[in-house]
C-alpha atoms as one frame of an Amber mdcrd trajectory, in Angstrom:
protein
  88.008  83.353  63.895  84.796  82.338  65.660  83.998  82.066  69.350  83.371
  78.305  69.059  86.411  77.219  67.107  89.340  78.643  68.937  90.907  81.312
  71.029  88.946  84.542  71.355  90.960  87.577  70.369  90.397  91.226  71.119
  92.307  94.497  70.910  94.867  95.406  73.544  94.619  98.544  75.701  97.778
  99.945  77.359  97.546  99.787  81.146  94.858  97.050  81.105  95.179  94.290
  83.734  95.876  90.996  82.000  96.410  87.377  82.981  99.123  85.039  81.692
  97.968  81.445  81.201 100.163  78.409  80.731 100.269  74.658  81.360 103.047
  73.735  83.748 105.530  70.887  83.254 108.694  69.995  85.164 111.233  72.765
  84.673 114.456  72.461  82.740 116.957  75.021  81.490 115.720  77.091  78.579
 117.504  80.081  77.120 115.484  83.326  76.911 115.267  83.732  73.160 112.992
  85.493  70.676 110.812  83.196  68.620 108.328  83.043  65.807 104.885  81.630
  65.140 104.184  78.025  64.215 100.993  76.169  63.308 100.563  72.479  64.187
  97.908  70.056  62.942  96.782  67.198  65.204  95.968  63.555  64.534  92.387
  63.069  63.350  91.381  61.237  66.547  92.218  64.166  68.784  90.618  67.562
  68.974  90.080  70.459  71.333  87.747  69.720  74.231  86.643  73.339  73.787
  84.339  72.220  70.926  80.538  72.316  71.353  80.210  68.626  70.379  82.361
  67.404  73.223  80.623  69.718  75.676  77.287  68.154  74.634  78.662  64.628
  75.093  80.027  65.459  78.541  76.633  66.883  79.480  74.894  63.701  78.262
  77.185  61.475  80.312  76.654  63.625  83.401  72.871  63.402  82.913  73.021
  59.641  82.486  75.195  59.265  85.571  72.819  61.296  87.715  69.875  58.995
  86.782  71.661  55.712  87.625  70.536  53.884  90.779  72.770  53.613  93.843
  75.342  50.797  93.726  76.611  48.418  96.349  79.015  50.159  98.703  82.683
  49.408  97.898  85.951  50.549  99.300  86.050  54.145  98.032  89.832  54.324
  98.092  90.283  51.263  95.872  87.679  52.551  93.423  89.403  55.906  93.345
  92.732  54.243  92.579  91.086  52.302  89.765  89.693  55.530  88.372  93.110
  57.190  88.518  94.751  54.213  86.855  92.307  53.868  83.984  90.984  57.385
  83.373  94.078  58.389  81.417  93.254  55.817  78.767  89.493  55.655  78.787
  87.903  58.733  80.312  86.658  60.040  76.932  85.492  57.461  74.384  85.283
  60.197  71.745  89.041  60.380  71.380  89.892  56.839  70.464  89.096  54.572
  73.453  86.771  51.560  73.097  83.087  51.873  74.108  83.447  48.843  76.384
  86.261  50.420  78.363  84.299  53.648  78.616  81.281  51.820  80.088  83.456
  50.180  82.740  84.948  53.483  83.769  81.533  55.156  83.713  80.201  52.491
  86.074  83.167  52.878  88.400  82.793  56.645  88.485  79.066  56.436  89.108
  79.481  53.906  91.895  82.193  55.892  93.592  80.450  59.224  93.289  77.082
  58.112  94.656  78.037  55.561  97.327  81.392  56.632  98.732  81.230  60.233
  99.958  84.223  61.780 101.655  83.328  62.086 105.342  85.596  62.965 108.238
  85.264  60.487 111.176  84.723  61.668 114.733  83.918  60.180 118.204  80.672
  61.312 119.858  81.074  63.009 123.213  79.395  60.186 125.130  81.973  57.680
 123.731  85.054  59.919 123.925  86.525  58.179 127.013  89.364  55.903 125.717
  89.543  53.969 128.987  85.859  53.110 128.931  85.643  52.526 125.167  89.088
  51.467 123.838  87.511  49.723 120.852  85.994  53.058 119.790  89.415  54.713
 119.779  90.926  51.891 117.714  88.080  52.109 115.195  88.466  55.898 115.027
  92.205  55.683 114.306  91.572  53.182 111.511  88.796  55.328 110.016  90.949
  58.455 110.272  93.789  56.713 108.399  91.352  55.730 105.614  89.956  59.265
 105.494  93.415  60.850 105.155  94.388  58.362 102.443  91.205  59.097 100.500
  91.671  62.845 100.972  95.227  62.662  99.600  94.083  60.612  96.622  91.283
  63.065  95.856  93.735  65.939  95.951  95.863  64.176  93.361  92.861  63.326
  91.228  91.094  66.688  90.948  94.038  69.063  91.523  92.343  70.963  94.343
  94.081  71.664  97.631  91.488  70.599 100.194  93.783  71.391 103.121  93.407
  75.145 102.656  97.045  75.791 101.701  97.640  77.648  98.452 100.307  77.758
  95.808 102.340  81.016  96.073 102.305  81.253  92.282  98.508  81.400  92.237
  97.126  84.812  91.392  93.977  84.691  93.480  95.079  84.953  97.137  96.952
  88.185  96.459  95.253  91.134  98.174  96.004  93.419  95.207  93.722  91.225
  93.066  90.752  91.157  95.412  88.834  93.809  93.404  88.949  91.596  90.279
  89.050  88.169  91.942  85.678  86.825  90.770  85.862  88.420  87.331  89.378
  87.082  86.761  88.442  83.573  87.890  85.619  83.376  85.341  87.915  84.711
  82.618  90.695  82.223  83.401  88.408  79.204  83.478  86.871  80.258  80.193
  90.178  80.811  78.403  92.012  77.800  79.910  89.944  75.404  77.786  91.829
  76.526  74.686  95.346  76.133  76.146  97.448  73.017  75.440 101.015  71.997
  76.132 103.525  70.942  73.427 106.940  69.291  73.497 109.391  68.585  70.670
 112.314  66.273  70.036 114.864  65.667  67.306 116.551  62.313  66.830 114.931
  61.196  70.104 116.566  64.053  72.009 114.334  66.538  73.823 114.278  69.904
  72.069 111.782  72.255  73.707 108.544  72.688  75.661 105.920  75.327  74.875
 102.243  76.151  75.230  99.776  76.721  72.426  96.256  77.843  71.491  93.519
  76.067  69.547  92.601  78.343  66.629  90.760  75.950  64.258  88.632  72.801
  64.567  87.250  70.644  61.782  84.410  68.451  63.070  84.331  66.297  59.944
  88.013  65.362  59.883  88.404  65.568  63.675  91.490  67.775  63.325  92.459
  70.934  65.123  95.071  73.607  64.469  97.311  74.899  67.259  99.077  78.275
  67.177 102.309  78.319  69.160 105.794  79.792  69.104 108.434  78.633  66.627
 110.682  77.950  69.627 109.157  74.487  69.439 111.286  73.644  66.373 114.214
  76.059  66.766 117.519  74.206  66.869 120.060  77.055  66.895 120.018  80.556
  68.334 123.582  81.949  68.084 122.747  85.607  68.878 120.166  87.570  70.861
 119.903  90.087  68.012 116.724  89.145  66.138 117.695  91.343  63.186 120.751
  89.201  62.355 118.453  86.411  61.111 120.799  83.628  62.207 118.322  81.336
  64.008 117.820  77.865  62.530 114.614  75.810  62.550 114.054  72.112  61.792
 110.651  71.394  60.292 111.255  67.637  60.713 111.313  67.811  64.511 108.718
  65.618  66.236 106.046  67.486  68.178 103.735  66.033  70.815 100.580  67.818
  71.910  99.599  67.178  75.535  95.828  67.415  75.776  93.870  68.578  78.790
  92.539  65.061  79.519  96.057  63.713  80.070  96.478  62.048  76.672  98.941
  63.035  73.974  98.730  63.327  70.208 101.262  63.721  67.461 101.493  67.199
  65.952 102.279  67.807  62.292 103.950  71.108  61.322 101.915  73.171  58.888
 103.878  76.446  58.721 106.223  78.660  60.694 107.120  82.345  60.306 110.514
  83.505  61.539 109.892  87.261  61.785 106.878  87.333  64.121 108.184  87.271
  67.681 105.842  86.525  70.592 106.236  87.179  74.348 104.301  87.579  77.728
 102.248  90.038  79.943 100.134  90.667  83.044  99.598  94.413  82.606 100.006
  95.844  79.129 102.818  98.305  78.541 103.531  99.879  75.155 107.256 100.688
  74.865 109.909 100.987  72.185 111.841  97.701  71.752 115.543  97.542  72.381
 117.928  97.396  69.437 117.911  93.579  69.337 114.143  93.072  69.228 111.579
  93.240  66.453 109.242  96.187  66.506 105.842  94.570  66.932 106.057  93.838
  70.660 104.041  95.030  73.561 105.425  94.632  77.064 104.197  93.821  80.522
 105.251  94.145  84.099 104.281  92.027  87.090 105.199  92.346  90.737 106.079
  88.704  91.466 109.867  88.220  91.057 109.483  84.457  91.504 107.197  84.006
  88.504 109.187  81.613  86.302 106.657  79.411  84.516 107.945  78.429  81.077
 104.809  79.448  79.225 106.212  80.323  75.802 103.287  80.037  73.387 100.702
  80.532  76.135  98.043  83.189  76.005  97.634  86.630  77.534  93.978  87.258
  78.372  91.920  90.192  79.521  89.360  90.189  82.302  86.707  89.074  79.830
  88.654  85.892  79.026  89.578  86.968  75.511  93.100  86.556  74.184  95.031
  89.802  73.700  98.461  88.320  72.977 100.621  85.207  72.743 103.610  84.431
  74.961 106.913  84.133  73.138 109.646  84.094  75.790 108.821  83.927  79.498
 111.922  85.906  80.460 111.658  88.834  78.052 108.570  90.740  79.236 107.069
  91.277  75.784 104.398  89.716  73.590 102.800  89.976  70.160  99.377  91.671
  70.481  96.213  90.110  69.158  95.882  92.695  66.372  99.045  91.228  64.785
  97.966  87.654  65.541  94.575  88.079  63.860  96.132  89.502  60.694  98.806
  86.771  60.661  96.261  83.969  61.004  94.029  85.537  58.356  96.936  85.730
  55.887  97.938  82.123  56.572  94.398  80.843  56.117  93.953  82.652  52.800
  97.405  82.326  51.234  99.252  79.618  53.185 101.950  82.033  54.355 102.464
  85.211  56.367 104.160  87.715  54.040 105.710  90.991  55.179 107.378  93.967
  53.476 111.089  94.312  54.276 111.862  98.035  54.573 115.566  97.667  55.424
 115.212  99.875  58.499 114.640  99.591  62.237 112.452 102.150  63.970 111.355
 103.475  67.321 108.217 105.488  67.946 108.351 109.132  69.017 105.036 108.584
  70.781 106.657 106.036  73.115 109.635 108.159  74.121 109.901 109.862  77.468
 107.620 112.906  77.603 110.584 115.191  78.263 112.232 114.072  75.041 109.042
 114.386  72.984 108.664 117.966  74.192 112.281 118.682  73.274 111.723 117.321
  69.750 108.639 119.495  69.470 110.728 122.552  70.315 113.595 121.563  68.014
 111.775 120.158  64.974 108.095 120.975  65.599 107.460 117.205  65.376 105.768
 115.137  68.062 104.668 112.069  66.053 106.360 109.647  63.672 108.974 106.877
  63.576 112.672 107.501  64.207 115.119 105.553  62.042 117.383 103.586  64.401
 119.367 101.643  61.799 119.543 101.355  58.000 120.521  98.064  56.404 123.635
  98.000  54.249 122.959  98.314  50.493 119.202  98.569  51.088 117.110 100.869
  48.951 116.518 103.020  52.026 120.288 103.629  52.245 120.429 104.496  48.552
 117.596 106.973  49.094 119.772 108.823  51.619 117.831 107.842  54.752 120.069
 107.922  57.820 120.014 107.121  61.500 118.039 109.794  63.329 115.790 110.766
  60.423 112.038 110.717  61.039 109.553 108.890  58.809 106.183 110.592  59.181
 103.989 108.938  56.530 103.748 105.625  54.672 101.616 105.817  51.507 100.085
 109.035  52.801  99.077 107.424  56.109 100.458 108.818  59.356 101.998 106.054
  61.459 102.593 106.668  65.167 103.848 103.322  66.533 105.786 100.373  65.168
 102.781  98.106  65.796 100.695 100.341  63.546 103.507 100.053  60.980 103.470
  96.241  61.131  99.701  96.144  60.605  99.980  98.523  57.656 102.689  96.335
  56.091 100.549  93.200  56.504  97.538  94.941  54.950  99.697  95.961  51.995
 100.810  92.339  51.610  97.206  91.168  51.694  96.310  93.569  48.878  99.359
  92.329  46.954  98.299  88.663  47.198  94.646  89.389  46.415  95.848  90.929
  43.159  97.325  87.539  42.232 100.946  88.341  42.999 103.365  86.080  44.853
 106.263  86.170  47.308 109.661  87.748  46.573 108.138  90.530  44.471 109.021
  94.216  44.676 106.562  96.819  45.979 106.976 100.604  46.061 106.087 102.435
  49.279 105.802 106.221  49.344 107.297 107.661  52.531 107.610 111.190  53.898
 110.991 111.688  55.584 112.244 114.551  57.738 116.033 115.013  57.562 117.038
 116.017  61.094 120.428 117.367  59.966 119.325 119.595  57.101 115.882 120.194
  58.678 114.242 119.337  55.354 111.080 117.340  54.664 110.869 115.285  51.454
 108.872 112.445  49.884 110.648 109.370  48.534 109.585 106.111  46.861 111.026
 103.131  48.698 111.252  99.828  46.825 110.694  96.962  49.273 110.810  93.182
  49.039 107.835  91.026  50.060 108.924  87.926  51.965 107.841  85.536  54.719
 111.377  85.120  56.035 112.715  87.024  59.008 113.949  90.471  57.985 117.687
  91.026  58.358 118.873  94.568  59.120 122.655  94.769  59.334 124.435  98.095
  59.762 126.406  99.552  56.887 130.105  98.759  56.616 132.818  99.589  54.090
 135.867  97.571  53.126 139.394  98.974  53.089 141.370  97.631  50.105 145.052
  96.866  49.800 145.847 100.221  48.254 144.493 101.960  51.333 141.340 103.182
  49.595 137.783 102.524  50.721 135.312 100.896  48.377 132.819 103.720  49.021
 135.530 106.420  49.159 133.951 109.777  50.003 134.614 112.912  48.036 136.227
 115.876  49.704 132.881 117.630  49.819 131.261 114.606  51.474 134.035 114.400
  54.056 133.048 117.848  55.271 130.506 117.181  58.014 128.768 120.473  57.332
 127.831 119.215  53.843 126.500 115.815  54.899 124.665 114.502  51.793 122.440
 111.530  51.050 125.228 110.037  48.880 127.334 109.364  51.969 125.832 106.580
  54.131 127.250 105.989  57.584 129.358 102.914  56.826 131.574 101.281  59.402
 135.030 100.476  57.951 136.651  97.062  58.369 139.744  95.216  57.094 139.141
  91.989  55.121 140.687  88.869  56.652 143.172  88.478  53.816 144.567  91.976
  54.483 144.459  91.871  58.269 148.236  91.656  58.794 149.736  95.042  59.776
 153.295  93.872  59.136 152.505  92.940  55.540 149.926  95.665  54.837 150.854
  98.685  56.978 149.171 101.028  54.510 145.862  99.167  55.019 146.073  99.678
  58.769 146.812 103.381  58.285 143.879 103.739  55.894 141.633 101.878  58.316
 142.533 104.157  61.221 141.836 107.227  59.075 138.501 105.823  57.886 137.598
 104.813  61.449 138.201 108.369  62.684 135.937 109.780  59.944 133.272 107.190
  60.694 133.307 108.001  64.406 133.112 111.737  63.688 130.114 111.283  61.416
 128.451 108.856  63.812 128.959 111.261  66.711 127.248 113.963  64.739 124.262
 111.694  64.267 124.182 110.510  67.863 124.196 114.145  68.997 120.790 114.612
  67.363 117.692 114.743  69.547 116.370 111.689  67.709 119.368 109.559  68.661
 118.778 106.787  71.195 121.942 107.917  72.984 120.284 111.254  73.775 117.066
 109.689  75.019 118.364 108.470  78.362 119.100 111.886  79.894 117.088 112.441
  83.091 114.015 110.296  82.329 110.839 111.716  83.779 108.464 110.079  86.234
 106.144 109.222  83.320 108.854 107.001  81.863 110.137 104.980  84.805 107.464
 105.044  87.552 105.416 101.861  87.317 102.679 103.189  89.589 101.766 105.722
  86.873 101.091 103.148  84.136  97.336 103.472  84.524  97.437 107.222  83.731
 100.540 107.379  81.531  98.810 107.993  78.200  96.403 110.766  79.319  99.170
 112.274  81.476 101.608 112.376  78.562  99.072 114.188  76.376  98.280 116.595
  79.205 101.954 117.383  79.841 102.790 117.934  76.159  99.771 120.215  75.802
 100.631 122.347  78.835 104.392 122.425  78.203 103.963 124.731  75.196 103.033
 127.613  77.515 105.912 127.138  79.993 109.126 129.134  79.641 112.277 129.853
  81.625 113.311 133.255  83.034 116.502 134.508  84.635 117.316 137.825  86.322
 120.398 139.823  87.227 121.290 143.117  88.940 124.358 145.060  87.823 125.601
 142.014  85.937 125.315 139.703  88.951 122.911 136.735  88.594 119.892 137.049
  90.854 117.681 133.999  90.358 116.032 131.613  87.875 112.323 130.913  87.634
 109.698 129.510  85.305 106.649 131.303  83.958 103.425 131.029  81.945 102.230
 132.888  78.888  98.856 134.430  79.741  98.381 136.947  76.882  99.407 137.408
  73.270  98.914 140.553  71.150  99.120 139.733  67.461  99.460 143.349  66.316
 102.310 144.341  68.613 103.781 140.825  68.707 104.120 140.977  72.468 103.251
 138.407  75.065 102.581 138.712  78.793 104.171 136.329  81.281 102.895 135.415
  84.740 105.581 134.245  87.125 106.615 134.470  90.753 107.915 137.723  92.259
 110.907 135.705  93.487 112.409 136.559  90.096 113.114 140.143  91.220 113.409
 139.574  94.971 116.752 141.017  96.030 116.562 140.419  99.794 114.919 137.678
 101.817 116.131 138.095 105.416 113.522 135.853 107.057 111.319 132.889 106.174
 108.375 134.501 107.976 106.214 135.930 105.206 104.085 137.923 107.653 106.964
 140.163 108.720 107.017 141.819 105.281 110.788 142.320 105.193 111.464 141.058
 101.643 112.796 143.591  99.125 112.186 143.630  95.361 114.187 145.340  92.607
 111.860 146.276  89.752 114.861 147.498  87.711 116.456 144.048  87.605 117.371
 142.769  84.132 115.088 139.900  83.141 115.890 137.461  80.313 113.167 135.256
  78.867 114.414 131.915  77.504 112.056 130.874  74.717 111.224 127.311  73.684
 113.155 127.538  70.410 116.407 128.218  72.238 116.455 131.994  71.677 116.191
 134.659  74.362 114.330 137.960  74.670 114.330 140.843  77.125 111.534 140.871
  79.699 109.995 144.234  80.647 108.590 144.682  84.144 104.845 145.413  84.360
 103.713 144.770  87.951 104.300 142.627  91.010 102.190 141.794  94.052 104.053
 141.027  97.256 101.333 139.261  99.232 100.656 136.612  96.563 104.262 136.686
  95.247 103.141 137.240  91.646 104.831 139.250  88.889 103.953 140.207  85.303
 106.413 140.853  82.450 106.027 141.837  78.826 108.241 140.412  76.085 108.386
 140.826  72.314 108.268 137.598  70.305 107.822 137.211  66.558 105.874 133.948
  66.607 102.519 133.351  68.343 102.697 131.713  71.744 100.585 128.949  73.247
  98.307 130.164  76.042  97.347 127.729  78.823  93.889 126.695  79.941  92.972
 127.113  83.604  90.814 124.854  85.738  89.400 126.749  88.703  88.534 123.556
  90.582  91.274 121.633  92.380  90.632 119.218  95.222  92.591 117.320  97.820
  94.001 113.988  96.604  93.827 114.939  92.925  96.533 113.565  90.579  98.611
 116.501  89.322 101.984 117.191  87.702 104.495 119.952  88.359 106.069 121.311
  85.184 109.223 123.370  85.050 112.336 123.856  82.935 115.960 123.395  83.873
 118.977 125.408  82.693 118.986 123.497  79.373 115.305 124.306  78.795 114.494
 120.610  79.193 111.116 119.906  80.709 111.045 118.656  84.283 107.997 116.631
  85.306 107.055 115.605  88.833 103.963 113.602  89.723 102.120 114.118  92.977
  98.767 114.670  94.617  97.138 117.809  95.908  97.270 118.251  99.661  95.402
 120.925 101.579  96.292 121.588 105.174  96.577 124.553 107.485  99.823 126.408
 106.740 102.744 126.835 109.104 102.724 129.986 111.218 105.316 131.653 108.938
 103.394 131.002 105.678 100.581 132.875 103.983  97.290 131.032 104.082  96.317
 131.034 100.397  98.460 127.998  99.469  97.735 124.432  98.600 100.491 121.819
  98.632 102.045 119.309  96.266 102.645 115.933  97.891 104.926 113.427  96.135
 106.256 110.082  97.336 109.278 109.550  95.099 112.627 111.276  95.171 112.162
 113.027  91.866 114.685 115.556  90.680 113.020 118.811  91.715 114.546 121.705
  89.821 114.035 125.323  90.874 110.639 125.482  89.174 109.168 128.397  91.154
 106.681 130.042  88.817 106.055 126.794  86.953 102.647 125.210  86.491 100.741
 122.556  88.385  98.450 120.810  85.867  95.702 118.213  85.978  95.237 115.185
  83.696  93.494 117.381  81.112  96.552 119.599  80.769  94.821 122.534  82.481
  96.640 124.715  84.988  95.376 124.278  88.551  98.120 126.247  90.294 101.376
 128.212  90.110 104.361 126.926  92.059 105.400 129.318  94.809 108.218 127.451
  96.523 109.708 124.273  95.082 111.196 123.294  98.451 108.065 123.628 100.589
 105.962 122.316  97.654 103.436 125.141  98.019 101.434 126.536  95.110  98.819
 129.224  94.533  95.580 127.525  93.364  94.037 128.550  90.062  90.907 130.012
  91.690  93.072 132.726  93.294  95.174 133.089  90.124  92.041 133.736  88.061
  90.898 136.483  90.417  94.367 138.058  90.583  94.887 138.094  86.795  91.369
 139.469  86.261  91.961 142.315  88.770  95.332 143.188  87.235  93.918 143.267
  83.686  91.032 145.523  84.708  92.639 147.824  87.278  96.416 147.461  86.850
  96.864 146.145  90.395  95.819 143.296  92.687  94.198 144.852  95.796  93.442
 142.877  98.943  91.727 143.588 102.280  94.105 143.517 105.267  92.166 141.991
 108.179  95.013 142.115 110.676  94.590 138.448 111.597  95.950 134.997 110.698
  93.635 131.990 110.560  93.409 128.188 110.540  90.465 126.303 109.097  88.491
 124.028 111.411  87.697 121.852 108.393  91.408 121.065 107.925  92.030 119.998
 111.526  92.287 116.410 112.651  88.761 114.926 113.035  89.457 114.275 116.727
  89.956 118.009 117.269  86.905 118.894 115.172  84.740 116.513 117.205  86.110
 117.949 120.450  85.195 121.497 119.313  81.697 120.306 118.486  81.355 118.790
 121.970  82.741 121.890 123.695  81.227 124.667 121.576  78.757 123.049 119.155
  80.862 124.382 116.238  82.225 122.303 113.337  83.008 124.955 110.720  84.711
 128.329 110.635  88.143 129.967 110.913  90.180 129.903 114.114  92.082 133.102
 114.880  95.757 132.129 115.217  97.194 135.623 115.635  95.993 139.234 115.860
  98.213 142.053 114.638  99.327 144.596 117.211  97.222 147.804 117.242  94.941
 146.494 114.468  91.204 147.211 114.519  90.593 143.521 115.244  92.650 143.827
 118.427  90.763 146.947 119.453  87.465 145.101 118.969  88.562 142.440 121.455
  89.270 139.553 119.055  91.817 137.175 120.541  93.834 134.126 119.660  91.518
 131.078 119.725  88.313 132.904 118.823  86.319 131.587 115.855  85.136 133.686
 112.881  82.011 132.041 111.480  80.780 134.573 108.897  82.119 137.433 106.754
  79.415 139.815 105.486  76.817 137.146 106.283  78.654 134.481 104.246  79.888
 131.305 105.924  83.595 130.783 105.160  85.111 127.355 105.745  88.709 127.591
 104.427  91.338 130.298 104.094  91.300 129.946 100.294  87.590 130.699 100.320
  88.419 133.699 102.515  91.044 134.975 100.031  88.650 134.680  97.097  85.989
 136.518  99.099  88.457 139.341  99.913  89.481 139.630  96.237  85.823 139.715
  95.180  85.113 142.477  97.715  88.029 144.500  96.304  86.688 144.067  92.776
  83.333 145.505  93.868  85.206 148.351  95.577  87.093 149.295  92.373  84.015
 148.874  90.179  82.457 151.644  92.302  85.295 153.967  91.275  87.205 153.770
  94.555  90.979 153.450  94.926  93.743 151.787  96.922  94.471 152.590 100.587
  90.781 153.201 101.324  88.933 151.812 104.350  86.140 149.217 104.072  83.864
 147.817 106.768  83.481 144.047 106.894  80.775 142.522 109.075  82.005 139.445
 110.927  80.364 136.986 113.298  82.732 136.025 116.123  82.459 133.273 118.696
  84.567 134.117 121.752  85.689 130.715 123.023  86.671 131.998 126.471  83.333
 133.606 127.315  81.355 131.302 124.966  79.675 134.363 123.519  78.702 134.896
 119.876  78.478 138.476 118.516  78.480 140.376 115.219  80.844 143.319 114.782
  82.029 145.636 111.990  85.713 145.373 111.214  87.296 148.407 109.550  90.039
 147.189 107.139  92.401 148.711 104.555  92.464 148.040 100.786  96.119 147.555
  99.759  98.229 145.759  97.162 101.220 145.384  99.493 101.994 142.287 101.466
 100.020 142.172 104.707 102.126 142.446 107.873 100.984 140.816 111.103 102.900
 142.381 113.983 103.313 140.483 117.172 101.670 142.070 120.247 104.396 143.198
 122.606 104.742 145.770 125.364 107.834 147.339 126.925 108.895 146.873 130.528
 109.682 150.453 131.676 109.720 149.967 135.480 110.275 147.328 138.098 107.569
 144.658 138.215 104.827 145.654 140.621 105.043 149.396 139.901 102.198 151.283
 138.343 103.846 151.588 134.919 104.436 147.873 134.549 101.014 146.948 135.835
  99.298 149.497 133.594 101.127 148.217 130.507 100.162 144.682 131.335  96.514
 145.665 131.705  96.500 147.608 128.452  97.909 144.711 126.478  96.422 141.713
 128.195  93.069 143.406 128.509  91.565 140.951 130.958
C-alpha cells in the first residue's frame, strides 16, 4: 500500500494517543454489533480526491483564478447563493460535470472572491450622532443586515464557525490536548482526505450508514477501492456472540458512497470477510476480549461520555496522520489494528479472499491479565507467557486431542505466541504460505502446538489439524445428548467419572435433552439421567473453573495496573517491573507461645548455594511484642527475639525462620531460612527522588501479590517519627494490606525502599538500606551515632519560610534543631531548639537522610579502625545560634550504638514554692538564660 494511493498504515503502540475520524450524518438508531471487513469499488467517473492528479488540477485552477482580472462588483450574497446552489453539481469538472458548467462556476467564484470581500460595517465617530445624521444610521442598519446574511451564508458554505463558538464534540479546545494541538491538527487534516461516508439500502429501505477508507486508486480506469465494515451489508444480527456465526449479509444490497465534494457514487461490492471484526479508539489499550468477541481487537478509552458519532468503518490515526486501525462499532471500544488490516488487504489483493485457519478454540493472553494473576500463575505453574484456552469447540480436533478449558498453549509451530493479535497474524501468514504453494480454500493444515495441562501439570506437543476458510469461525461449547434409555451418547467410564483421573478422552460436554424426549411425564428416566449428568458436568466444570487459568478466578482483587486508567501510559513497563521484583518478595508470620504476633513481608537479600539457605530482610515489627506509644523517640518498644517465625514461600510451602539480628532505630530485622530451590535476589537503586512513580509490593494472607501505585514524597517527619523516612503518596483508595517489610520499587523493578508502616506510608530509602545491609554483613551489627538531637531540613520547608530565613539570617540550607535531649552533650554545649546546624565534620548537610548516611559512613570508618560499639566519637559541627545570631564551630562528643536513639524531654522538678531559692536555681539551671 503506497502513500499516494490510499490510507497510510503503521503499527500500533499501546498507550499511544490516537484520533478517531469519521464523517457525520444525521443520527438514527443503530445497534452496537460486531462487524467484518468489506471492499467496495466505485463508478469509473468517481475517485478519491486524495490522488496526486486531482491535487495538481486544483492547483492549476487556483493559479488561473489568481491571475484573472478584477470583475464588476456584484451583490456578494447573491453570488454566494449561486455558488452554493451550483457547486454540488459542477465544482469539479474531473468527476463528470460539463466543461461549460465548470467555466461558469469558475467565473462566479473568481468574481466573488476578488470583488466582494466580507467587511463589517461601522459608523465613524464624527457621524455617530443619529439625530444629526439619521440617514447614516439607516444605511448602517441596512449594511449590517447584509453583512450578517453574508456571514451566515459563508458559515454554511465553508463549515467554519466565524462567531468564535465551538462544537463541544471537537477535540481541539480541550485543555488536555493543548500539548498536541498543532501536531494533531496537521495529522487530522492529512488523514481526513482519505475518509468517505457510505450508506446502504435493500429493496429501497435504508439499511446502514458507515465510514470507509480509500485503499486503492486506478488512474486509467478512474476507479477506487474503499475498505469499510461489513455492517454496511449486514441484514441480521440475532446474537452479540460473534463466535456463534449467525449474522447474515446480503451482497445484493445497494451501496452509495458520499464523496467529500458533496456528490455521491454507486458502490459495487467486491468482497466481504465475516471473521474480521473492526472497532474504535482514541488511546490504544491492549486487553483480552470478552467471551463474545473475536480475539484480534485492540481497545481504547476516551474521557468524553457524550461522544456518540456513528463512525463504524472510520479510521483511527496516530499523531503523524497514519492509520493504526479501523472503526467497527462506535459503542464497543475496540478496533482491528493496522497490522491485521495490512495482512488482510495483502491477502485479498493477491488471492481475492482473506483466508484464516480455524483452530476450534478461543483464547485469552496471559500477558494481558492483571499483574497479580500473572504472578500467581508464575508461582503455581512457572509460566508467565502463552495463551489460555477459554473454550473448545464441540467435535473439533482440539477437543479430540484432549485440550480443555484452562490449558495453556505456549507455542504454535515452534513459535512462542504471547497475544491473540500475534496469533491472528501468524495464522494469516500460514494461510499466505498455503496459497502461494498453489492450494485453495477448505483444505486441511496441521499445526504443531505445545500445550501445558494445568490439571496434570504436564507439558506435551500435539499436532492440530485445522481447516482453512474465509468464513467466520464458529466456536460452540461441547454438549452431550441424553437418550431415551437414560444413557449419554459420550457416556464416561467409571475411571473417567473420577475427577482425580481426569483424562483427555473426557471432554467437558454440557448435557441436554433432545426436544422429542423433553417430556418428563413420558420419559421420567431421561429426566433422571439428565439430572445425574448435569451434576457430573457441574462438578467437572467447577474443577476447571477453580484453576488459576480460569476466567472466573481472574476477577479477584484486580490491581491498580488493571483498572486505573491514569496508569495506561506506564502499564507495560510497570507490569514488567512488578513481575521482576515480585519474585524476591515473601510473606512472614510470627507467634509467641502459640499466640499469633504479627504478619509482615520481606525480601531475599542473600542465597548460599552450598548450605541452601537464604537471608531475609524485613521489618523488626515482626518480633515486636510491645508498642506502648507511637513516639519512636521514647524507645519503649520491646522485641522478642525468641518468637517463632514462619516464612511463607512463593510455591505455597512454609519454612522456619531463624533470627539473626535486629536494629531498633531503623526497625530492620534479618532471618535465615533453609530452602531447597534457589531464590530470586532483588536489585537496588540507591537513587530515589521526590515525585518519582513507584509501586508498593506486598503479599496478603493468600500469598497473592498486592500492588499499589504512588509517588515518592519527602517532607519533614512528624515530631514522633524518626527522620530517616521518605513517604509513599497515593491518590486512590487502593486496598492496602499489612505490607510492612514489603518493597517500594521503581519502573525498572529495582528496590528503592522498604515499607516501614503501611498506615503512615513511610519507607526506609534504599540508600540507607544499602549502608545498613553492608554494615551488618561486615560487622554483624548496624551501629549509629547518637547526636542527642532531632532535626528538620530547611530544604523541605515551605518556600515562604525558606525565604523568610534567608531575609532574617542569610541562611537557605541546613538542619533546624527541633529538640535537644535532656543532659546530652549537645545540651551542655548550649545548643537549643531553633538553632541551625550547617556542617558536620566540615561537610554541608541539607536533609536528614543525608545526615543518616553520613552517620552510618562515620560508623563504618570507626569499625574499620578496629573499634567497637558503645565508644565515644567527636563530631565537629558548625552551629548558627538564631537568638544571638552567632555562628560557631564546636566538637560534639557522641556515642556509637546499635540501639534505638532516645531523645528525652528536658524537664525539671518543682521542689519548693515558686520564688524560693530552690525553684529559682532549678529554673536557671535548665533554662540557662
